[in-house]
Each structure stands twice: as C-alpha cells, then as structure tokens.
C-alpha positions as CSV (number, residue, x, y, z in Angstrom):
1,M,58.2,194.9,215.9
2,I,56.8,196.5,219.0
3,I,56.5,200.2,219.9
4,L,57.2,201.2,223.5
5,D,54.8,203.6,225.1
6,S,55.7,205.8,228.1
7,S,53.2,204.2,230.4
8,F,55.0,200.8,229.9
9,L,58.5,202.2,230.4
10,I,57.5,204.4,233.4
11,A,55.8,201.4,235.0
12,Y,58.9,199.3,234.4
13,H,61.4,201.8,235.8
14,N,59.2,202.9,238.8
15,T,58.8,200.1,241.3
16,R,56.0,202.0,243.0
17,D,53.9,202.1,239.8
18,V,50.7,199.9,240.0
19,H,51.7,198.2,236.7
20,H,55.4,197.6,237.6
21,A,55.0,193.8,238.0
22,A,53.2,193.4,234.7
23,A,55.7,195.6,233.0
24,A,58.6,193.6,234.4
25,R,57.1,190.3,233.2
26,A,56.4,191.8,229.7
27,M,60.0,193.2,229.6
28,V,61.5,189.7,230.0
29,R,59.4,188.6,227.0
30,L,60.3,191.8,225.0
31,A,64.0,191.4,225.7
32,G,63.7,187.8,224.5
33,G,62.5,189.1,221.2
34,E,59.0,187.7,221.3
35,W,57.5,190.7,219.5
36,G,60.6,191.5,217.4
37,E,62.6,194.7,217.5
38,A,61.5,197.4,220.0
39,L,61.1,201.0,218.8
40,L,61.4,204.0,221.1
41,L,60.0,207.1,219.5
42,E,61.8,210.4,220.4
43,Y,58.4,211.7,221.6
44,V,58.0,208.8,224.0
45,F,61.6,209.3,225.3
46,L,60.8,212.9,226.1
47,E,57.6,211.9,228.1
48,V,59.4,209.1,230.0
49,V,62.3,211.2,231.3
50,T,60.0,214.2,232.1
51,V,57.6,212.1,234.1
52,L,60.3,210.1,235.8
53,R,62.0,213.4,236.8
54,A,58.8,214.6,238.4
55,R,58.0,211.3,240.1
56,T,61.4,209.9,241.1
57,G,63.9,212.7,240.6
58,L,66.5,213.8,238.1
59,K,69.0,211.1,239.0
60,V,66.6,208.3,238.2
61,A,65.3,210.0,235.0
62,A,68.8,210.6,233.7
63,R,69.8,207.0,234.5
64,V,66.8,205.6,232.7
65,G,67.3,207.9,229.7
66,T,70.9,206.8,229.3
67,T,69.8,203.1,229.7
68,L,67.2,203.5,227.0
69,L,69.5,205.2,224.6
70,Q,72.2,202.6,225.0
71,A,70.0,199.5,225.0
72,R,70.9,197.2,222.2
73,E,67.3,195.8,222.1
74,V,65.8,199.2,221.4
75,E,66.0,201.3,218.3
76,F,65.6,205.0,218.9
77,V,63.3,206.7,216.3
78,P,63.7,210.4,215.7
79,C,60.3,212.0,215.1
80,S,60.9,214.9,212.7
81,D,59.9,212.9,209.7
82,L,56.8,211.7,211.5
83,F,55.5,215.1,212.5
84,L,53.1,215.8,209.6
85,E,51.7,212.3,209.5
86,T,51.2,212.3,213.2
87,F,49.5,215.7,213.2
88,S,47.2,214.5,210.4
89,G,46.2,211.4,212.5
90,F,45.9,213.5,215.6
91,R,43.5,216.0,214.1
92,Q,41.4,213.5,212.2
93,Q,40.6,211.2,215.2
94,V,36.9,210.9,215.9
95,T,36.9,210.5,219.6
96,G,39.9,212.7,220.5
97,E,41.2,210.3,223.1
98,L,44.8,210.2,221.8
99,S,47.5,212.6,222.7
100,F,49.9,213.8,220.0
101,V,52.5,211.3,221.2
102,D,50.0,208.5,221.1
103,A,49.0,209.5,217.6
104,A,52.6,209.1,216.6
105,I,52.8,205.6,218.2
106,V,49.6,204.6,216.3
107,A,51.1,205.9,213.0
108,V,54.3,203.9,213.4
109,A,52.4,200.8,214.7
110,R,50.1,200.7,211.7
111,R,53.1,200.9,209.4
112,N,54.5,197.8,211.1
113,R,51.7,195.3,211.2
114,P,50.5,193.6,213.4
115,G,51.1,196.8,215.3
116,F,52.3,195.7,218.8
117,V,52.4,198.5,221.4
118,A,53.8,198.0,224.9
119,T,51.4,200.1,227.0
120,F,49.0,200.3,229.9
121,D,47.1,203.1,228.2
122,E,43.6,201.8,227.5
123,D,43.0,204.3,224.7
124,F,45.2,202.1,222.4
125,R,42.8,199.2,222.7
126,S,40.2,201.0,220.6
127,Q,42.6,201.7,217.8
128,E,42.3,199.6,214.6
129,G,45.4,197.6,213.7
130,I,46.9,197.9,217.2
131,K,47.7,194.9,219.5
132,V,48.3,195.9,223.1
133,I,51.0,194.2,225.1
134,P,50.7,193.1,227.9
135,A,47.2,191.9,227.0
C-alpha cells in the first residue's frame, strides 16, 4: 500500500514542475502495482486541487480532481475518522516539520507497514516507519 502526497501528484500533473520526470517514472511503477494499492487522503486531494488551481488554473485543477476521483488504481480515503489521531500526532511531533496533512499521511502510512509514501517532501524521510518513493 502506498499513500500519495500532494507534492508527488502536483509534480506528476504539472509538466513545469522540477520533479515532473521523476513523478512520471514513479507513476508507471505505481500504476503497475509495485507498491500495492494507492491511497488518496481527502486532505491531500484538497491540497492538490487548490495548488493546481493557483499554479495552472481551474480547468486543469478540475480535470485532475476528476481524474483522481475516478482512477481505479486509487482508493479515496475520507479523513473525518482520522482527525483526532492526526491532531494527536501533529501536536506531539518533536521537530514540528510536518503540516497537519503530512501528519495524517504519516498516521495512515504507519498503519500500513512498510509505510510507502509517494512524495518529494524531504520531511517524510526523517519519519520512522516511512519509506519514501521515489527514493
């Protein structure tokens, strides 16, 4: 199982992103099932469409949002049930480098060992129990 982070999805869907080529290579592997089922947290979805709207416009953001919600390879994960666990992890972090959304990703990744996370966010590399993809 692999959890998708917004940095990965934004890089994949924005050809001008510095990480686009690496995201495209990893997406082929992800679509092939190399890391198991892909999870898209509701919080991440919100970040992705918001950032893409700002960087590429509403049309692209809406298209990407629709694609993500309809993708057979991706399971959408509502976050209401994760809220209290996420907030607990968020407030207890020692270094304070994780956003609230990142804390939710860590919580879900730790439940699903080995905790693969598709991301370009370096803050995940210091998290115990998390394996960052692409490496």
